[in-house]
Legacy VTK file of the C-alpha trace (Angstrom):
# vtk DataFile Version 3.0
C-alpha trace
ASCII
DATASET POLYDATA
POINTS 67 float
7.984 -5.247 -8.292
7.214 -2.637 -5.612
3.561 -1.596 -5.752
1.778 1.239 -3.933
-1.910 0.673 -3.191
-3.922 3.739 -2.174
-6.881 3.135 0.092
-5.183 0.044 1.496
-7.761 -0.350 4.282
-10.658 -0.595 1.850
-12.713 -3.566 0.713
-10.998 -4.188 -2.627
-7.505 -3.764 -1.162
-8.192 -6.476 1.425
-8.282 -8.970 -1.452
-5.861 -7.259 -3.841
-2.909 -6.871 -1.463
-2.633 -10.552 -0.407
-2.907 -11.551 -4.076
-0.042 -9.244 -5.006
2.034 -10.577 -2.115
1.357 -14.162 -3.201
2.799 -13.313 -6.629
6.027 -12.104 -4.998
5.420 -8.363 -5.071
6.340 -5.990 -2.251
3.348 -3.785 -1.411
3.120 -0.377 0.247
-0.314 0.721 1.398
-1.378 4.274 2.177
-4.619 5.148 3.929
-6.113 7.489 6.516
-7.383 4.490 8.508
-5.230 1.663 9.833
-6.021 -1.616 8.164
-5.133 -5.268 8.515
-1.544 -6.406 8.895
-0.903 -8.471 5.785
2.596 -9.904 6.075
6.310 -9.306 5.580
5.725 -8.184 1.991
3.548 -5.242 3.178
4.428 -1.796 4.552
1.728 0.606 5.754
1.967 4.405 5.569
-0.634 6.250 7.637
-1.698 9.395 5.816
-3.814 11.122 3.244
-2.859 11.127 -0.439
-3.215 14.923 -0.295
-0.320 15.059 2.213
2.938 15.455 0.286
5.075 14.013 3.100
2.978 10.865 3.409
2.999 10.336 -0.354
6.776 10.917 -0.559
7.290 8.325 2.181
5.010 5.814 0.468
6.495 6.345 -3.017
10.063 5.441 -2.065
11.250 2.827 -4.624
7.731 2.219 -5.987
7.415 0.918 -9.551
3.617 0.951 -9.923
0.667 2.729 -8.277
-2.788 1.161 -7.993
-5.263 3.912 -7.127
LINES 1 68
67 0 1 2 3 4 5 6 7 8 9 10 11 12 13 14 15 16 17 18 19 20 21 22 23 24 25 26 27 28 29 30 31 32 33 34 35 36 37 38 39 40 41 42 43 44 45 46 47 48 49 50 51 52 53 54 55 56 57 58 59 60 61 62 63 64 65 66
């Protein structure tokens, strides 16, 4: 499953994203701040969720959003 995580540089996401990757999910993170590099299963989109272009880029082929 392809999962978008908003606020991917935050405290909860630092634990959530590796857990999702360990279960075989592909994860896209969107945030205003750069965060940790997680692994091959992770793609980072730099931007604000109020920016339509950033959200469109992040949402490509996403099945689930965790906000």
